[in-house]
Structures are given as C-alpha cells and as structure tokens.
C-alpha positions as CSV (number, residue, x, y, z in Angstrom):
1,X,-12.4,-9.2,19.7
2,X,-10.8,-7.3,22.5
3,X,-12.3,-4.0,23.6
4,X,-11.4,-0.8,25.6
5,X,-14.3,1.0,27.2
6,X,-17.6,1.3,25.3
7,X,-16.3,2.6,22.0
8,X,-13.0,0.8,21.0
9,X,-12.6,-2.7,19.7
10,X,-9.4,-4.4,18.5
11,X,-8.6,-7.1,16.0
12,X,-5.4,-8.4,14.5
13,X,-4.3,-10.0,11.3
14,X,-1.2,-12.0,12.4
15,X,2.0,-10.9,10.8
16,X,0.3,-8.0,8.9
17,X,-1.7,-5.5,10.9
18,X,-3.5,-4.4,14.0
19,X,-7.0,-2.8,13.7
20,X,-8.7,-0.3,16.0
21,X,-12.5,-0.1,15.5
22,X,-14.0,3.1,17.0
23,X,-17.8,2.8,17.4
24,X,-18.0,6.6,18.1
25,X,-16.9,9.3,15.6
26,X,-13.4,10.4,16.7
27,X,-12.5,14.0,17.2
28,X,-9.4,15.6,15.7
29,X,-7.4,13.0,17.6
30,X,-8.0,9.4,18.6
31,X,-6.2,8.4,21.8
32,X,-5.9,4.7,22.6
33,X,-4.9,4.4,26.3
34,X,-3.8,0.7,25.9
35,X,-0.7,-1.0,24.7
36,X,-0.9,-1.0,20.9
37,X,1.6,-3.0,18.9
38,X,3.0,0.0,16.9
39,X,6.6,0.7,16.2
40,X,8.5,3.6,14.6
41,X,8.1,3.3,10.8
42,X,4.7,1.6,11.0
43,X,1.9,3.2,9.0
44,X,-1.5,4.1,10.4
45,X,-4.3,4.6,8.0
46,X,-8.1,4.8,8.3
47,X,-10.2,2.5,6.0
48,X,-12.1,4.7,3.5
49,X,-9.4,7.5,3.7
50,X,-6.6,7.4,1.1
51,X,-3.8,9.0,3.1
52,X,-1.6,7.8,6.0
53,X,-2.4,9.5,9.3
54,X,0.2,11.1,11.6
55,X,0.6,9.4,15.0
56,X,2.7,9.5,18.1
57,X,3.1,7.6,21.4
58,X,2.5,9.7,24.5
59,X,2.8,8.2,28.0
60,X,2.2,4.7,26.6
61,X,-0.9,5.8,24.6
62,X,-1.3,5.9,20.8
63,X,-2.4,9.3,19.6
64,X,-3.6,9.4,16.0
65,X,-4.3,12.7,14.2
66,X,-7.7,12.4,12.4
67,X,-8.4,15.1,9.9
68,X,-11.9,16.1,9.1
69,X,-11.8,14.3,5.7
70,X,-11.0,11.1,7.5
71,X,-13.8,11.6,10.0
72,X,-16.3,12.1,7.2
73,X,-15.2,8.8,5.6
74,X,-16.8,6.8,8.4
75,X,-20.5,6.4,9.2
76,X,-21.2,3.7,11.8
77,X,-17.6,2.6,12.6
78,X,-14.2,4.2,12.0
79,X,-11.5,1.6,11.4
80,X,-7.8,2.4,11.9
81,X,-5.2,0.1,10.6
82,X,-1.7,-0.1,12.0
83,X,0.3,-1.8,9.2
84,X,3.5,-3.3,10.5
85,X,6.6,-2.5,8.5
86,X,9.8,-4.6,8.7
C-alpha cells in the first residue's frame, strides 16, 4: 500500500479502480497532491455514501468535494474510490 504523508494511503484494483484511504476525517474538500490516475468521465465515490462526488484537477492535484453527509459516513477511515470509465 502506497502512502502520502501521515494520513493518505492508496490501493488499486487493476483494470477497475483506484482507492484513496484517508486516516483523518476530511474537511469540505480532500486534496491529494500526488499523481492520481483519474481521467475526465471517471466517477469518484466514497464508500458508505450513495452519491458520486464532484472532483477536479488543480495544478496536478486531485480535489474532491466532500459534503457533510459523506464525512459522517466514515468513522475510522474514509475510502474514496476512483472508478475508471472507458
């Protein structure tokens, strides 16, 4: 499992999705300042939250909007899934 700083970990399910594990509760946005394999049209969701999340790339960083309902869905870890679309 790769990591970024103290709070972010990364895993991949080849050919399907990239996962970002946040060990700290995110704020209104989650910024990942590392190359994340995300493309236009891909969907970002948070496990335990039933709606896709808005996201953008800014200066090479992935920025995910995390509404309060999504933040409440986590307890010890918040897992974001980047689902690759063809």
